[in-house]
C-alpha positions as CSV (number, residue, x, y, z in Angstrom):
1,M,4.9,-20.5,0.2
2,T,2.3,-18.4,2.0
3,D,2.6,-14.7,2.7
4,P,3.1,-13.7,6.3
5,P,0.1,-12.2,8.0
6,R,-0.3,-8.5,7.5
7,H,-0.6,-6.3,10.5
8,R,-3.4,-3.8,10.0
9,R,-3.8,-0.5,11.8
10,V,-7.1,0.2,13.3
11,R,-9.2,2.1,10.8
12,E,-12.2,4.3,11.4
13,P,-15.3,3.5,9.4
14,V,-16.6,6.3,7.2
15,Q,-20.0,6.4,5.6
16,V,-20.1,7.9,2.1
17,Y,-23.2,8.7,0.1
18,L,-22.8,8.4,-3.7
19,D,-25.2,9.2,-6.5
20,E,-25.9,6.6,-9.1
21,A,-23.2,7.9,-11.5
22,D,-20.4,7.9,-8.9
23,R,-21.5,4.5,-7.5
24,S,-21.4,3.1,-11.0
25,L,-17.9,4.6,-11.6
26,L,-16.7,3.1,-8.3
27,E,-18.1,-0.3,-9.2
28,E,-16.5,-0.2,-12.7
29,L,-13.1,0.8,-11.2
30,A,-13.3,-2.0,-8.6
31,A,-14.1,-4.6,-11.4
32,R,-11.4,-3.3,-13.7
33,T,-8.6,-3.1,-11.0
34,G,-9.7,-5.9,-8.7
35,L,-9.2,-3.5,-5.8
36,P,-11.7,-3.2,-3.0
37,R,-14.0,-0.1,-3.1
38,A,-12.5,1.2,0.1
39,E,-9.0,1.0,-1.3
40,L,-10.1,2.9,-4.4
41,L,-11.6,5.7,-2.2
42,R,-8.4,5.8,-0.1
43,R,-6.2,6.1,-3.2
44,G,-8.5,8.8,-4.6
45,L,-8.3,10.8,-1.4
46,R,-4.5,10.5,-1.3
47,R,-4.2,11.5,-5.0
48,M,-6.3,14.6,-4.4
49,A,-4.3,15.5,-1.3
50,D,-1.2,15.3,-3.5
51,E,-2.7,17.8,-5.9
52,V,-4.4,20.1,-3.4
53,L,-2.0,20.1,-0.4
54,T,1.0,21.2,-2.4
55,E,2.3,23.5,0.4
56,R,3.7,20.6,2.3
57,A,7.4,20.4,2.7
58,P,9.5,18.0,0.7
59,G,9.6,14.6,2.4
60,W,6.3,15.0,4.3
61,S,5.2,11.5,3.1
62,F,8.1,9.9,4.9
63,D,6.0,9.7,8.1
64,R,3.4,7.6,6.2
65,L,6.1,5.1,5.2
66,V,7.6,4.6,8.7
67,G,6.2,1.4,10.1
68,A,4.4,0.5,6.9
69,L,5.6,-3.1,7.1
70,G,4.4,-3.4,10.7
71,D,6.4,-5.3,13.4
72,D,6.4,-8.7,11.8
73,A,9.2,-10.8,13.5
74,S,10.0,-12.5,10.2
75,L,11.3,-9.2,8.6
76,P,15.1,-9.2,8.4
77,S,16.7,-6.7,10.9
78,D,19.0,-5.5,8.1
79,L,16.3,-4.8,5.5
80,A,17.0,-1.1,5.3
81,A,20.7,-1.5,4.7
82,R,20.4,-4.5,2.3
83,H,17.1,-3.8,0.5
84,D,18.6,-4.3,-3.0
85,E,19.8,-7.8,-2.1
86,Y,16.4,-8.7,-0.8
87,L,14.6,-7.3,-3.8
88,H,17.0,-8.4,-6.5
89,G,18.8,-11.4,-5.2
90,G,21.9,-12.2,-3.3
91,E,23.1,-14.8,-0.8
92,H,20.7,-13.7,1.9
93,A,17.7,-13.1,-0.4
94,P,14.8,-15.5,-0.1
95,E,14.6,-18.1,-2.9
96,R,12.3,-17.2,-5.8
97,P,10.9,-19.6,-8.3
98,R,12.7,-19.2,-11.7
99,P,10.6,-18.8,-14.8
100,D,10.7,-21.8,-17.2
């Protein structure tokens, strides 16, 4: 079974200058995690925002979640209401291979 295509938002390229130590750290993290360097930088930015921008109201991150799955037509229309069934099984959940 193949994964459905992921819809990507348009992203703005940003150029970053790193010294040798930071570049080495980035490369080591990429090798250890298997994540792209750009994703590591995005996650670092978000983590720092969580620490520094503490004055935000509770629930501020909800706006980042809305639309995160895109508009893929194969998504079930009742996903929000029946998310547990889709995640953990049920009559409408997609078949998952069972461990041997």
